[in-house]
N, C-alpha and C positions, 0 to 999 in steps of 0.2 A: 470534312471527312466524313462519312457513310459509318456507323456503330452497330454494335449486332440489333440484334434486334430484343434478345437477353442478355443481359450481361450478365456477371456471375461475381466480378473480383470487381473493383474499384481502389487503387492504390493509389492513395491521396500522399504527396509530399510537397510539408508548409516549408516554400522558403524563403528568407531575408538576407536579402543582399549577401549572394550563396556565388554570384560570377567567376569567382575561383574553380569553384568544383560541380556545379551545375551537371555542364554539359557531360563530361567526364561520370556522375554518378546516373545522371537518366539513360546515357545509351549503355550501359553497363546490366541498369534491371531492366529496361529491354530486352537486349538477349537474353540475358539469364530467361524471362520470362516468357520467349518468343522460342525458347529449346525447352522450357521445360516445364510451362503449366499449361498444361487440356482445357481448361474451362475457355469462355470466352472473359476477357478481360482489357482493363484499361491504366493510363499511368496517367492524373488530374498531377500538374503540376500548380500547386495554390500560391499566387506569389501574395504577402504581407507587407504590402506596402514596401517594397525596395527601394530603394533611391541609386542604386548602382544599375548594371548592365543587365542583371538579373531577369527585370518584363522582359528585353526585346532578347535576349538568349531562349526563355522557356517560348517565345511567342514563336524565334525559329522553329528548334524543337517540333511542335508540334504540329508546323508545316512540314514537315521534312520524315517526322517519323509515322509510321503506322500506332492509331488506336493510344496517340498525346496529345491530351488538350491541357491549355491550360488557363488559371483564372487570378482574376486581377484582382486583391483584394482591396482598400482604399484604408485600411488600419491595421494595424499590430497587432500581433497575438496566435501562438500556434493555436489556443483550443478554441477560438473565434475564426480561423481558418477551419477546424475539419468541423465545427458547428455549419458553418454554412457551405460546406463540398458534400459531407454525408447528409446532412437537413436536404439537398434536391439530387441526391445519385437515384440514379435508377437501380443501379446494381446491387445482390442479393447479399451478401459480404462488401462491409465498408473493410478498408484496410486504410494503416496508418503507418508508415517508413519514415526513418531521419533521413535527413538528405544525404548523409555523409553515410552513409548503407554500413553504419555500425557493425550489427546485425549479420550475420553469414546467409543470403540469399536462402539456402538448402532449408532454413526452416520455413522458409515460404509455407511450402503446402502440407506440412503438416502444419500451422499455425490454422489454416481457413479447414480444411478436411473435417474437423467438429461444426462445423458453422452450416457448410455446406452441407453434412446430412443432416441441422437437425439436434445434431448430441449434445453442443453447448450452445449457450448465448455472446460469450465475446472470449478472447481467447488474448492471449498475453506472454509474451516471451519473459523468461525469466534469467537471470544472470547471477542467480544466486544458488540456483538448485545443483546439486550434489555434481551432478554431472557438465555444467556449463563448464564451458571453456571462455573464459574475460583475460583481455589480455588491458592492461589498465593502470597507472598509478596509484601510490598508498592512498594520495589525501582525499582522492574520489572515489575510490573501493569503501576509507573508512564513512567518508561521508555517504555514501547513499546505502554501506547496511545501518552507518546510525539512524537513517530516515527510515529505511524499511522497520527495523526492531521499533520505530517509535509509534509507528504505523498502525501496528502491530499492534503493541501493547496499550496504547490509547485507545485505539477504535474497534478494537475487536475485530480485527478482517483478517481470515485467510488468505490473502493474494501472496505470494512474498516480493515479488519487484514491480512496487506502484511506477515507475519514472522511466522503464525501456520502450524506447523508443521502438515498439515495431508490436502494435495491435490492430484487433480484426473484432470485428461485431457484427450481426446480424441487421439487415435494413429494417427493418419491423422493433425491434429493439431498440434502434438509434432512437429511430423516431421518438419514441415514448419519454426517451430515459433525456434527449440532449434538451429538452423546453426546461428542465430540471439543474442541467449544468449551469455555476452561476460564473464561475470562471471560467476566463477567454484567455490563457495565458500557458504559464508551465503546467499548474496547479491544476488544470483539465484532467488529466486525464484520469488523477490519483482521482476527483471527485468523482466524476465515471463511476470510476471501480467501484468507492464504497457506495456508489447509491445502489449500483449495479446486486452486489452483492448483500447487502441491507431488506430491496424486493425480491430476494428470491431466486437471484439468477442463475445461471450454472458460470463460472467464468474457469474456462479449460488453461493451463500453463505445460509449456515448454522450455524446456533447456535450451538455450541458444550461444553459440561460439561469436565472442561481442571480443572489437577489438577500441581503442580509447580514441577517438580524432583528438590530437593535440592538439592540433589545434581551432579548435572548439571556443564561441567566443561567450558563451553561459558564462552572464553574472552567476559562478555559485553561490556568495553570499547573499545576492540578494533574493535571488530563487530561493534558497532555504528557508528566509524571510517570510518571502510569501509563500512555501509553502505551510511554515507554520503557521501563521494567519487564516488561510485557508479550513485545516482540521479546527481549527477552535471553530468556525465558521459553522461548516459541516456538522460538526457535533452538536454544537448549540441551536440547531436547524430542527437535526433528526429528534433531538432528545424532548425538540418543543412542538413536535411531532407538524412544524412547518413546512416537511416535504412529502405530496401524496406518496409516500411507498405503498398504502395499504394499496393503492389503488394499480397500483404496477404488478405487486403482487397479483393481485385477483385476477389481471389480465394475459403476465406472461410468468410471472414466477413458478416455480419446483417444488415439490412436497419436501423440508428439511430430514433432516437425518434424527430418527430415533433417538430420543435424549437416552446417556446413557444413565445406570443406576447408579450411586449415589456411595462413593465407598464408605467403609463402616467405621465406627471408631478409634480403632486400628493403626486403617490403613488410614484415615488421618492424619494419628501422629504419626505415622513413618509417613506421610509424602508431607505435614510441614517439614521435619525436620530438615527431608531431605532440599527441600524449599528456602529452610533457615541459616542452611549450612550455604550455600549455595551465595542469599543473600547477603548471609556476613562476607563471607571470600570477598563478593563484590563491592560489599563495601568497604574494606579494608584496601584492598588495591586504586580504589575513587579518593581514598581519602590520600593516600601516598602520592596520587602524582597532581591533585591538587590540591597540600596544605601548602607545597613551599610555591603555592603564587596569589594563592587566595587568602592564606590565615588559617589556623585551625579551626576557628567558629563558624568559619564560613564555607570551609572544604566539608565541615561534620557533617553543616545543613545540607549541601548539595549533591554531598556523597546520598547521604541518606532520601532527597527528593527522590532521585535519581531511582535508586535498590525499592522505594516505596512503592512508585507507579510497576515497576514491575515485579514487585512480591504481592500487592494486591492481586493480579493477574495471574501470576500462575497458583495462587491461592485459590480464586474465583474456578478456574478451570481444573487445577491437578488437584488440589487435595479438598475442595467442595464439591466440584461435579458438578456446578453450574456453568451449564453451555450456552446459553438461552442468551438470548438480545436484552429480553426485558431483565429489569435493573443493574442492568451495571452502571451506567452514569452516578443511580444513588452508591451503588459498591465503592466503588473508586472516590466518590466522596464522601466514605464512611471511612475507607483504608485511609484518608489524609489526614481524617482526626484521630486515627490511631498511628499515624505519622507523625501527626503533630507531637502526642504522648511521648512518643519514642525519642524525637528531636527533644523535650524537654528533659529525657532522661539522660541523656550522651551529651547536651550539652550542659547542665547541669554538675552531671561529673569531671567534664573536662573546668568548668568555673572550677570545681575544689580543686581539682589537682593544682591549676593555676598560683590559686590562693593558694595551697600549703607547701607545694612548691614551684615557685615561679621560672627555675631556669629548667623543668623538665626536656627533654628531649626530645625529639618527634617520634622514636620509639618507643618510648614510655607512654603517651598521649597515645599511640595506637590501643599498648596494651589496657590504659585503664577505657577504653570508648567501647575495646572488643567486648572486654567485660561487661557494660554496662547495656550495649548493643544485645549483647544476649539473654541478659532479663529482659531487653526492650523485644526482642525476639516470642518471653514464652507469654509473656503478656500479651501482643497480638494472637496467641493461638488464640488464647481466652475470649477476646474480643471479638476474634473474626469469629470463631464457632457459635459464641453463647450471645454475639451481635450482628455483627454482617452476613452470616451467611446461615444465622439459624433454621432448623428448620420451617418451610413451609414460606422461605420468603425467594422464590425465583428459582427451588432448587431444577426444579427441570424446564422443560420448554415447553410453553404451552401451545394446544394447536392455535393456530394461524387462524383467525375468525374469515379469512378467505378460502379457506381447509374445506367449510360446511356445505359449500355448492357441491366440491370435487368429491368424485368419484375416486373410492379406497382401490390400491394400485398398488397390493404385495409384491409383483413381481420383479416392482422397479427399486434397486439397488443402486445407490449414491457410492462411489469405487472413492477413497481420498486420495487429495493429490501428492505427487511425489513428496511436497514441500510437509503436509499435515505428514506423514507419514514420519 
């Protein structure tokens, strides 16, 4: 089959044992692209070592439909498939779609437009935008939102939805980033996005309409476990400078936002109070939910730990105006030390309560713990201001070393995404 001399879009559909839906999905995608997309395109069916009739169906579709090709890989892994196809594709923009086409295809043109124009480097669909319309079960909704919240708080990323199967990347960016991505499975696109953002690349988000596939075979628990392990690995490698992000920034990165002015002392007090009230409320709610399952001490520790991570992130960004990446890991570590002090205070108060009133109800426990937590919150402000985020320790974002060789561009203005607003 002859291909266009210049290929604009390569839409990759990774598949594994999808004989029941592959033909319907590919024909639907082919009809849409034929009628709605003006740029040159092809569909690449990337078979991940399927053991059913998927390989034969992929070959039959490639033989019948114009601009459809099939690639067969000997090993499983969505990330492995995308690395192989994206790494050898001649297209200007490389796209990835889930085989079930859960995302409304009408979002495809706005997804690729900023990449074709050169305005952005990567583009992703988000199911978590204010104008996104999503149909899926409560369990998947909770897991998705929890995962992305944890990702934003622990990795300090700005994108809102890491795992939506609707992404695109410019070819030259893919060629530079793909060798740095270690994961070959479901964590692949999360790792790619983390590295892209840390390297100063521009990620464009569009809200999508998305309908959950009730027959999805994804093992949610195993996938979540592997994703958490991937976050630890990537975070550690970045903190230890094992990933050459400086070189990627120098070659492809864009100038960062100008750092905002730090808030005044009064502003810090007000902002800290807001964060403290929200943290205390979140702590109380988590304790009530967990105490019946884990017991008082374990519920107290878990609730404090979860709120401590979010509290440190919120105070770093909102209260003390620290926006840059430098010092982030150290701040979280120091925040955990502050958390340890708070935990000692609250667990000590709980131990005293149990010693003096062994039959105290959960409500009484909550009252005592809330009072102790309020005191710990006051102590946290003092420690954060005088120790963790004291003046001169990473309050502003320093110039990137790669900027020394870049001409200034006062006309360039970066507009916050919908999620950042």
